[in-house]
C-alpha positions in Angstrom: 87.8 16.9 22.0 85.9 16.7 25.3 82.6 14.7 25.5 80.3 15.0 28.4 79.9 11.9 30.6 76.9 9.7 29.9 74.0 9.2 32.4 73.9 5.5 31.6 76.2 3.1 29.8 75.2 -0.5 29.1 78.3 -2.6 28.1 79.4 -6.1 27.7 77.0 -6.7 24.8 75.9 -8.0 22.5 73.6 -5.2 21.2 71.1 -5.9 18.4 70.8 -2.4 16.8 68.1 -3.0 14.1 69.3 0.3 12.6 68.7 0.3 8.9 71.4 2.9 8.4 74.0 0.3 9.6 75.2 -2.7 7.5 73.5 -6.0 7.6 70.5 -4.5 9.4 66.8 -4.9 9.3 65.5 -4.8 5.8 69.0 -5.2 4.3 70.4 -8.4 5.8 70.2 -11.5 3.7 69.0 -14.8 5.1 71.6 -16.4 7.3 73.6 -13.2 7.9 74.3 -11.9 11.4 72.6 -8.5 12.0 74.8 -5.6 12.9 75.8 -5.7 16.6 77.6 -3.4 19.0 78.7 -4.1 22.5 78.2 -0.8 24.3 75.5 1.9 24.4 75.6 5.3 26.1 72.5 7.3 27.1 72.3 10.9 28.1 69.2 13.0 28.8 66.9 10.1 27.8 68.4 9.6 24.4 71.1 7.3 23.0 74.3 9.3 22.5 76.7 6.6 21.3 76.7 3.0 20.0 79.8 1.1 19.5 82.5 -0.9 21.4 85.2 0.1 23.8 85.3 3.6 22.4 81.9 4.3 24.0 83.3 3.4 27.4 85.2 6.7 27.4 81.8 8.4 28.2 81.8 6.7 31.6 82.2 9.3 34.4 82.0 9.3 38.2 78.2 9.7 38.1 77.5 7.3 35.2 75.3 4.3 35.9 77.1 1.3 34.3 75.2 -1.8 33.5 77.2 -4.9 32.8 75.3 -6.9 30.2 77.4 -10.0 30.9 76.7 -11.4 27.5 72.9 -10.8 27.6 71.3 -9.3 24.5 70.4 -5.6 24.5 67.6 -4.7 22.0 65.3 -1.8 21.2 62.1 -1.8 23.4 59.3 -4.0 22.1 56.2 -2.2 20.8 52.8 -3.9 20.5 50.9 -2.7 17.4 47.5 -4.1 18.3 46.5 -4.6 22.0 43.8 -3.8 24.5 45.5 -3.2 27.9 42.7 -1.5 29.8 40.1 -4.2 29.1 42.7 -6.8 29.8 43.5 -5.2 33.1 39.8 -5.0 34.0 39.3 -8.7 33.1 42.1 -9.7 35.4 40.2 -8.2 38.4 36.9 -10.0 37.4 36.2 -13.6 36.5 39.4 -14.5 34.6 39.0 -17.6 32.6 42.2 -17.4 30.5 43.9 -20.3 32.4 41.0 -22.8 31.9 41.7 -25.4 29.2 38.5 -27.5 29.4 34.8 -27.0 29.9 35.1 -28.4 33.4 37.9 -26.1 34.3 36.0 -23.1 32.9 32.9 -23.9 34.8 34.9 -24.5 38.0 36.5 -21.1 37.6 33.1 -19.4 37.2 31.7 -21.3 40.2 34.7 -20.3 42.4 34.4 -16.7 41.4 30.7 -16.6 42.0 31.2 -18.1 45.5 34.0 -15.7 46.3 32.0 -12.6 45.2 28.4 -13.2 46.4 27.7 -9.4 46.5 28.5 -8.6 42.9 25.2 -8.0 41.0 26.7 -9.5 37.8 29.3 -12.1 37.1 31.5 -10.5 34.5 35.1 -11.1 33.2 35.9 -13.5 30.4 38.7 -15.1 28.4 37.3 -18.6 28.0 38.5 -20.7 25.1 36.2 -21.8 22.3 37.9 -25.2 21.9 36.9 -26.1 25.4 33.3 -26.5 24.2 31.8 -28.5 21.3 31.5 -26.3 18.3 32.9 -23.4 20.3 29.4 -22.5 21.6 28.6 -23.2 25.2 25.0 -22.8 26.4 23.2 -20.8 29.0 22.1 -23.9 30.9 25.7 -24.6 32.0 25.8 -21.1 33.6 22.3 -21.4 35.0 23.4 -24.3 37.2 26.1 -22.1 38.8 24.3 -18.8 39.0 20.5 -19.2 38.4 19.6 -15.9 40.0 22.5 -13.6 39.0 23.2 -12.5 35.4 26.4 -13.8 33.9 28.1 -12.2 30.9 31.5 -13.6 29.8 33.2 -12.7 26.5 35.3 -15.4 25.0 39.1 -15.1 24.5 38.9 -13.4 21.1 36.1 -11.0 22.2 34.0 -11.7 19.1 31.5 -13.7 21.1 30.1 -13.8 24.6 28.3 -16.4 26.8 25.3 -15.4 28.9 23.0 -17.1 31.2 19.2 -17.1 31.2 19.0 -14.2 33.8 21.2 -12.0 31.6 19.1 -12.7 28.5 16.0 -12.0 30.5 17.3 -8.6 31.6 18.2 -7.8 28.0 14.8 -9.0 26.9 16.3 -11.5 24.5 13.7 -14.1 23.5 13.0 -16.3 20.5 11.3 -13.3 18.9 14.3 -11.0 19.2 15.8 -10.4 15.7 19.5 -10.8 15.2 21.3 -7.4 15.0 22.7 -6.5 11.6 26.3 -7.1 12.7 25.8 -10.2 14.7 23.6 -13.1 15.7 22.1 -15.1 18.6 22.9 -18.7 18.5 19.6 -20.6 18.7 18.4 -24.1 19.3 16.1 -26.1 17.0 13.1 -24.2 18.3 14.7 -20.8 17.7 15.3 -20.1 21.4 18.6 -18.2 22.0 21.1 -20.6 23.6 23.1 -17.9 25.4 25.9 -17.7 22.9 26.2 -14.2 21.5 28.2 -13.5 18.3 29.6 -10.1 17.3 27.0 -7.3 17.5 24.7 -9.5 19.6 27.2 -9.1 22.5 26.3 -5.5 22.9 22.5 -6.3 23.2 23.3 -8.0 26.5 26.6 -6.4 27.5 25.2 -2.9 27.6 23.2 -4.0 30.7 26.3 -5.2 32.7 27.7 -2.8 35.3 30.2 -0.3 33.8 33.6 0.3 35.2 34.4 3.6 36.9 37.2 6.0 35.8 39.1 4.8 38.9 38.7 1.2 37.8 40.0 1.9 34.4 43.0 3.9 35.6 43.9 1.1 38.0 43.5 -1.5 35.2 45.7 0.6 32.9 48.5 0.9 35.4 48.3 -2.8 36.3 48.5 -3.7 32.6 51.4 -1.3 32.1 53.4 -3.0 34.8 52.9 -6.4 33.2 53.7 -5.0 29.7 56.9 -3.4 31.0 57.9 -6.8 32.5 57.6 -8.2 28.9 59.9 -5.4 27.6 57.0 -3.5 26.0 57.8 0.2 25.9 55.0 1.4 23.5 51.8 0.2 22.0 48.8 1.0 19.9 45.5 0.5 21.8 43.3 -1.0 19.1 39.9 0.3 20.5 39.4 3.7 21.9 35.6 4.0 22.3 32.7 2.2 23.9 31.5 -0.8 21.9 30.7 -4.5 22.2 30.2 -4.2 26.0 33.7 -2.7 26.6 34.2 0.7 28.3 36.1 3.5 26.6 39.7 3.6 28.0 40.5 7.1 26.9 39.9 8.8 30.3 42.4 6.4 31.9 45.1 7.2 29.3 44.5 11.0 29.7 44.6 10.8 33.5 47.8 8.7 33.5 49.4 11.0 30.8 48.6 14.1 32.9 49.8 12.8 36.2 53.0 11.2 34.8 52.1 7.6 35.6 51.9 6.7 31.9 55.5 5.6 31.4 54.8 3.9 28.0 54.2 5.7 24.7 50.7 5.0 23.5 48.8 5.6 20.3 45.0 5.2 20.5 42.9 3.9 17.6 39.5 5.6 17.6 36.6 3.3 17.0 34.8 3.7 13.7 31.1 3.1 14.5 30.2 0.5 11.9 26.5 1.4 12.1 27.2 5.0 10.9 29.0 6.5 7.9 31.0 9.6 7.0 28.9 11.8 9.2 31.0 10.6 12.2 34.3 11.9 10.8 34.0 15.4 12.3 33.5 13.8 15.7 36.7 11.8 15.2 38.5 15.0 14.3 37.3 16.5 17.6 38.3 13.4 19.6 41.7 13.4 18.1 42.3 17.0 19.2 40.9 16.3 22.7 42.8 13.0 23.3 46.4 14.2 23.1 48.6 14.8 26.1 52.2 13.8 26.9 52.8 10.2 25.9 49.3 9.6 24.7 47.7 10.6 21.4 44.7 9.2 19.5 45.3 9.8 15.8 44.5 6.4 14.4 41.1 5.1 13.4 40.1 1.5 13.9 37.9 0.0 11.2 36.7 -3.5 12.0 35.9 -4.9 8.5 34.9 -8.5 9.5 34.7 -11.0 12.3 36.6 -14.3 12.9 36.9 -17.5 11.0 35.8 -19.8 13.9 32.3 -18.3 13.9 32.0 -18.0 10.1 32.1 -14.2 10.3 35.5 -13.5 8.7 34.8 -12.1 5.3 35.9 -14.6 2.6 36.0 -14.3 -1.2 34.4 -17.7 -1.5 32.0 -19.5 0.8 32.9 -21.5 3.9 32.5 -25.2 3.9 30.3 -27.2 6.3 31.4 -30.0 8.6 30.9 -32.4 5.7 33.2 -30.4 3.4 30.3 -29.1 1.3 30.1 -25.5 0.1 27.7 -23.3 2.1 25.9 -20.1 1.4 28.0 -18.2 3.9 30.9 -16.1 2.9 31.2 -14.2 6.2 30.3 -10.7 7.3 31.4 -7.3 6.1 30.7 -4.9 9.0 31.4 -1.8 6.9 29.9 -1.5 3.4 32.8 -2.3 1.0 31.2 0.1 -1.5 31.5 3.0 0.9 34.8 2.0 2.5 37.1 3.6 -0.1 35.4 7.0 0.3 35.6 6.8 4.1 39.3 5.8 4.0 40.1 8.5 1.4 38.5 11.2 3.6 40.3 10.0 6.8 43.6 9.8 4.9 43.1 13.4 3.6 42.6 14.5 7.2 45.9 12.9 8.3 44.4 9.9 10.1 46.1 6.6 10.1 43.6 3.7 9.4 44.0 0.6 11.5 42.0 -2.2 9.8 40.8 -5.4 11.4 40.9 -7.7 8.4 41.0 -11.5 8.9 39.4 -13.0 5.8 40.8 -12.6 2.3 37.8 -10.5 1.2 38.3 -8.1 4.1 42.0 -7.9 3.3 41.2 -7.1 -0.3 38.6 -4.5 0.7 41.1 -2.8 2.9 43.8 -2.7 0.3 41.3 -1.5 -2.3 40.4 1.4 0.1 44.0 2.3 0.6 44.6 2.2 -3.1 41.6 4.6 -3.6 43.0 7.0 -1.0 46.4 6.9 -2.7 44.9 7.7 -6.1 42.8 10.6 -4.7 45.3 12.1 -2.2 48.7 11.1 -3.6 51.4 9.7 -1.4 51.0 10.4 2.3 52.7 9.4 5.6 49.5 8.1 7.3 50.9 4.6 7.4 47.8 2.4 7.2 48.1 -1.1 8.6 46.1 -4.3 8.4 45.9 -6.4 11.5 45.4 -10.2 11.8 45.6 -11.3 8.1 44.5 -14.8 8.7 43.7 -15.5 5.1 45.4 -13.5 2.4 44.8 -14.3 -1.3 48.2 -14.7 -3.1 47.2 -12.0 -5.6 47.2 -9.5 -2.7 50.6 -10.2 -1.2 52.6 -7.8 -3.4 50.0 -5.0 -2.9 51.1 -4.3 0.7 54.5 -3.0 -0.4 53.1 -1.3 -3.5 50.5 0.6 -1.5 52.7 1.3 1.6 50.3 -0.7 3.8 51.9 -2.4 6.8 51.2 -6.1 7.6 50.4 -6.1 11.3 50.8 -9.8 12.4 49.6 -11.6 15.5 52.1 -14.5 15.3 50.8 -16.6 18.2 47.8 -17.6 16.1 49.9 -19.1 13.3 50.3 -22.6 14.7 48.4 -25.9 15.0 46.2 -25.9 18.0 42.6 -27.1 18.6 41.0 -23.8 17.6 42.9 -23.9 14.3 42.6 -27.7 13.6 39.0 -28.2 14.8 37.2 -24.9 14.3 39.0 -23.3 11.3 40.8 -25.6 8.8 37.8 -27.9 8.1 35.6 -24.9 7.3 38.2 -23.1 5.1 39.3 -26.1 3.1 42.8 -27.2 2.1 43.6 -24.4 -0.4 42.5 -21.5 1.8 44.0 -23.1 4.9 47.3 -23.0 3.2 47.0 -19.2 2.7 46.8 -18.4 6.4 49.2 -16.0 8.2 51.6 -15.6 5.2 54.3 -13.8 7.1 57.1 -15.3 5.1 55.5 -14.4 1.8 54.8 -10.9 2.9 58.4 -10.4 4.1 59.8 -11.8 0.9 57.6 -9.4 -1.1 59.2 -6.4 0.7 56.2 -5.6 2.9 56.8 -3.9 6.2 55.9 -6.2 9.1 54.7 -5.0 12.4 53.5 -7.2 15.3 51.1 -7.2 18.1 49.4 -9.6 20.5 45.7 -8.5 20.6 46.0 -9.1 24.4 43.8 -10.2 26.2 42.9 -12.4 23.2 46.4 -14.0 23.5 49.5 -13.6 25.6 51.1 -10.2 25.5 54.6 -11.6 25.8 56.5 -10.7 22.6 59.0 -13.4 23.0 56.3 -16.0 22.8 55.1 -14.3 19.6 58.6 -14.2 18.2 59.0 -17.9 19.0 55.9 -18.8 16.9 56.9 -16.4 14.1 60.2 -18.2 13.8 59.0 -21.8 14.5 55.3 -21.8 13.6 54.8 -24.0 16.6 53.3 -23.1 20.0 56.1 -23.0 22.7 56.4 -26.4 24.3 54.1 -28.1 21.8 55.0 -31.2 19.7 52.7 -30.3 16.9 53.8 -30.3 13.2 55.1 -27.0 11.9 52.3 -25.0 10.6 53.0 -23.9 6.9 56.8 -24.0 7.4 57.4 -21.9 4.3 55.8 -19.0 6.2 58.4 -19.0 9.0 60.5 -15.8 9.3 64.0 -15.5 10.7 64.8 -14.2 14.2 66.0 -10.8 13.1 62.8 -10.2 11.0 60.7 -11.3 14.0 62.6 -8.9 16.4 62.3 -6.2 13.8 58.5 -6.6 13.5 58.1 -6.1 17.3 60.5 -3.1 17.4 61.2 -1.1 14.2 58.1 -2.3 12.4 55.7 -1.4 15.2 57.6 1.8 15.8 57.0 2.7 12.2 53.2 2.0 12.5 53.1 4.1 15.7 54.9 7.1 14.0 57.5 6.8 16.8 60.4 7.3 14.4 62.9 8.1 17.1 62.4 4.6 18.7 62.5 1.0 17.4 66.3 0.8 16.9 69.5 1.4 18.8 71.2 4.3 17.2 72.6 7.7 18.3 69.8 10.3 18.7 67.1 7.7 19.3 65.1 7.7 22.5 66.6 5.3 25.0 63.7 2.8 25.0 65.7 -0.4 25.6 65.4 -3.9 26.8 67.9 -6.3 28.2 67.1 -10.0 27.8 68.4 -12.6 30.2 70.3 -14.4 27.4 71.2 -14.1 23.7 68.6 -16.1 21.8 70.8 -16.1 18.7 73.2 -18.4 20.6 70.5 -21.0 21.4 68.2 -23.4 19.7 65.2 -21.8 17.9 63.0 -24.1 19.8 64.0 -22.3 23.1 63.3 -18.7 22.0 60.2 -18.6 24.3 62.3 -19.5 27.3 64.0 -16.1 27.0 62.9 -13.6 29.7 63.3 -9.8 30.1 65.8 -8.7 32.7 65.5 -4.9 32.4 63.3 -2.4 30.6 64.0 1.3 30.1 61.8 4.0 28.6 63.6 7.3 27.8 66.6 6.0 29.8 64.6 5.5 32.9 64.3 2.0 34.3 60.7 0.9 34.4 61.2 -2.8 35.1 63.8 -5.0 36.7 63.4 -8.7 37.1 64.2 -10.1 40.5 67.9 -10.3 41.0 68.8 -7.5 38.5 
């Protein structure tokens, strides 16, 4: 029987298929087993046409491109299930503080940027680290010394807080008499004067006055981010905020422009922002936006519901109150940004309309509220293929672990946060207490329960490199750190970690013809520079991406490949 020659053949394996139809594959392999591997993959017309061994080499013809893997591992393309590439790309062109480790380094970076850009009316950017400042809350006076006459507005790394100088507060008319917004707060000194630290909804009070990016700026930022993400082996993602909120610009025009002109080489799902100051009256608008924001490789059919804040600022929603610095119980149990009593009806209506719901849920109360809402939707609508997912999952009550599988809710993990570091040890654990601190990022328990795991970075909050996230998921230690293992029973094995960043995230993104290496699937593939299964688990993060393909087209090649 004659078979047409392939366009591309990658051979000399190994190939990690992550195909659940094959033996010992993702979701079926027992601990310690080697996942199914092949050595050769053929691609024709953008899709995988054969997976196997020497038999596949018969598809090599005179015009076939042949890539010798030379023992390097071939895997499905990585997918990031929770990321903000356009805002990340914009920050990279502004005052980028992500490399600063200390208060002095942060202030030096702001000073250098201010001197280098004297004509910019505002100093904007962000990415500073909370642990660089006592209590995670720097003051306006520090910025006033650098830029007394220009407004400064700088979100922190997790984008749940921002740092402003006196000039920015003046422009926004923020004084001691300004009330806190319902979904945020102004940090204040003993006299009630705002210190310049803006938490959650207070960010928008100041951020709305900062200069807005242009459509050209946003398109440039998207394409810059896409190049970086392809270099990390990322072939698809879910943008976790399509809308204009918290001082960030709506990236949807950039995605549509890139999708229309063909420069969007990744596959992208957009999560439409749920305005937490409104209710069900916004759903018809979401339906209209879903219809309008669909072209080529971009579609916006998910809805992002931010249920709570972050633990470091006491805004993650907890079932029981936070502790104070002395270990005493406080009156604060965090913030629910969306009324938990109304949430089930909202989610039920969205589910009935075919929307996926993408929850931001850090605290155990937010996680329970999200699961309760999914359960209500299941009761009202019956089984559906909307594939709701809960991102972050910092604290999950043990009683809720098994509910993920039972309800078909995916656990969307951000593994880089599941490790000992100053933000965890100084700004989180003391305020949670020992019992709750032991319930953080329970990836192992969720996996053992049969829950589907997806993975994302939340970039620019943390590194977009999936191999760094996989390293922490497997080791529960930051790459290169000598810290103790963080909750070792919650480690997952290498195959499960790869699966979360590939098949799991592909499931969340409804990209069912991606996420594994199997005949008929789209040829979204990544070649690593080594086989991490052959090395020490402590060296996983040293792995680099050599080649990235989307639909059989090479979109990235490392120098020398």
